[in-house]
N, C-alpha and C positions, 0 to 999 in steps of 0.2 A: 306440815301441810298434809291433810288427809285426802285421799283419792277415793272415788266410788269403787265399791266392791260388787262384782257381778259373778254369781255362781261360785263364790269363794275366791275369786281372782281379782286382784287390784288392777284397775284400768285407769287410763288417763282421762277419759271422757265417758260420762254416763250414756248408755244407749237411749235411743228415742223410745218413748212409751210404746209398748206392744211389740217391740222388736225382740225376737228370740236369738240370743247370742249363742254361737257355737264356736268354742275355742279350738276344737279338734279339726273342724272343716269350715273356716270362716268364709263368708261370702266375698268372692273376688270377681272383678271384671276380667274374665278370661281373655276377652278380645284385647284389652289393654296390655296384658302381659304378653300375649302372642305378638302384638304389634311392636312391643319393645324389643323382643328378640329379632323380629324381621328387620326392623330399622337398624339395629346394631349389626346384623349380618350383612345387609346391603351396604351400609355406610362403611363397614370394615373392609368389605371386598373392594369397593370403589376407591377408598382412601389408600389401601394397600397397593392396588394396581397403579395409581398415579405416583405413589411414593416409590414403588419399584422402578417405574419408568424414569423417574428423576435420578434415582441412585445409579441405575444402569448407565444412563447418559453421562452423568458426571464422573463416575468411577471408571467405566470401561471405555466409552467412546472419547470423552474429552480428557480423561486421566487427570482430572482436577477435582478432588474431593475437599471442599472448603468448609469453613466454619458454619456457613448457613446450611450445609447438608447435615452436619452433626446436630444443629439446632432443630431442624425439621424432623429428623429421626427421633430425637429425644421427645419432641412434642407429640409425635405419633405414639410412642411408647406410653407417655403419660395419659393420652386420651384413651388408649386401650385399658390402662389400669383404672381410670375413672369409670368407664363404661362397664368394666368387669365388676366393680363394686356394686353398681346399680343392678346388674343382672343377677348377682349373688343375692342381693336384697329381695328381688322379685322371686327368685327360686325358693327362698326361705320364708316367703310370705311376710316379709318385713315392710314391703311397699305394696301398694294396691289393695290394702286391707283397711277396713274401718278402724279407727282408733279405739272404739269400744269393744272390738273383737281381738285386741292385742293386750297381753299382760303388760304391765308398766315397764318391766325389764326389756321386753321386745321393742316397746316404743322407744326406750332409751337407746337400744342398739340400732334401731332404724335411723334415729336422729344422728347418731355418731357416724354411721355409714354415709349418710347424706352430707354431713360436714366434711368427712374425709374426701368424698367425691368432689365436693366443691373446691376444697383446698388443693386437690390434685389437678383439677381441670383449669383453674386460673392460670397456672404457668403455661399450660398448653396453648392458650390463646395468645399470651404475650410472646412465647417463643416463636409462634407462627408469624407474628408481626415483626419480630426482630429478624427473622429469616428474610422477609421482604426488605427490611432496611439494609441488610448486608448486600442483597442483590441490587437495590437501587444505588447503593454507594459506588458500585463498580460501573454504573451506566455512564457517568459523566466525570471528567477530571476537573470540572469547574469548582472552585473553592467554595463559593456561596452555596452551591448545590450540595456539596459534601457536608458543609456545616448544617444545612437544613436536615439532612439525613441523620447526622449526629444528634441534633435536637429532637427529632422524632424518636430515635432509639432511646434517648434519655427519658422522654415522656413515657414511652412504653415500659421501660424498666421501673420508673418511679411509680407508675400506676400499678404494676405488679406488686411492688412492696406495699403500697397503700391499700389496695384492695385485699390482698392476702391477709395482712395483719388486721384489717378492720373486720374481716370475716372471723378470723381466729379469736380475736379479743372483743367480740361483739357483746358478750355478757361478762358480768363480774359476779361471782367467780367464773372463770373460763368454762368450767364444766357445765355451767347452767345453759350453755348453748346447745347441749344435746341431752343432758340429764334433767328430766322433768321433776325429779324429786327435789 
């Protein structure tokens, strides 16, 4: 498969007619990049404050650090990793840049980073849901209630496996999910 060549550089998409491509200083929406950093900073601060409150309450005051505390802590770490991948991509101008102002290798790298971010963030949401399941399980000794919580936890876990593998193996061969060549 051949790709368009602009100024001697192979790109994934041809530029619109009349558009002057500048690979050294590509046109980016600076406000979008700035907003991404602000949103990450605010969300990180708020999430960390609430997580710290929960960890302090359970570990110091109640002296009960249970499995749901470990799950939510691991979910928080995974969400930081996913957001760090995106911020890294923004800082290296792999996101927020037109496809015709990116060499084909940069496009492939951007797609791979987005794929890794997605695969990292999927467990984050499921772990957060499982944390709630463990909390709900302790609310009532009723057997039907606990079976309902088990079933909900099973659905969450099964959806993690299904969604994660469907994203990973969306293309055949697998590398076609991020490599446009």
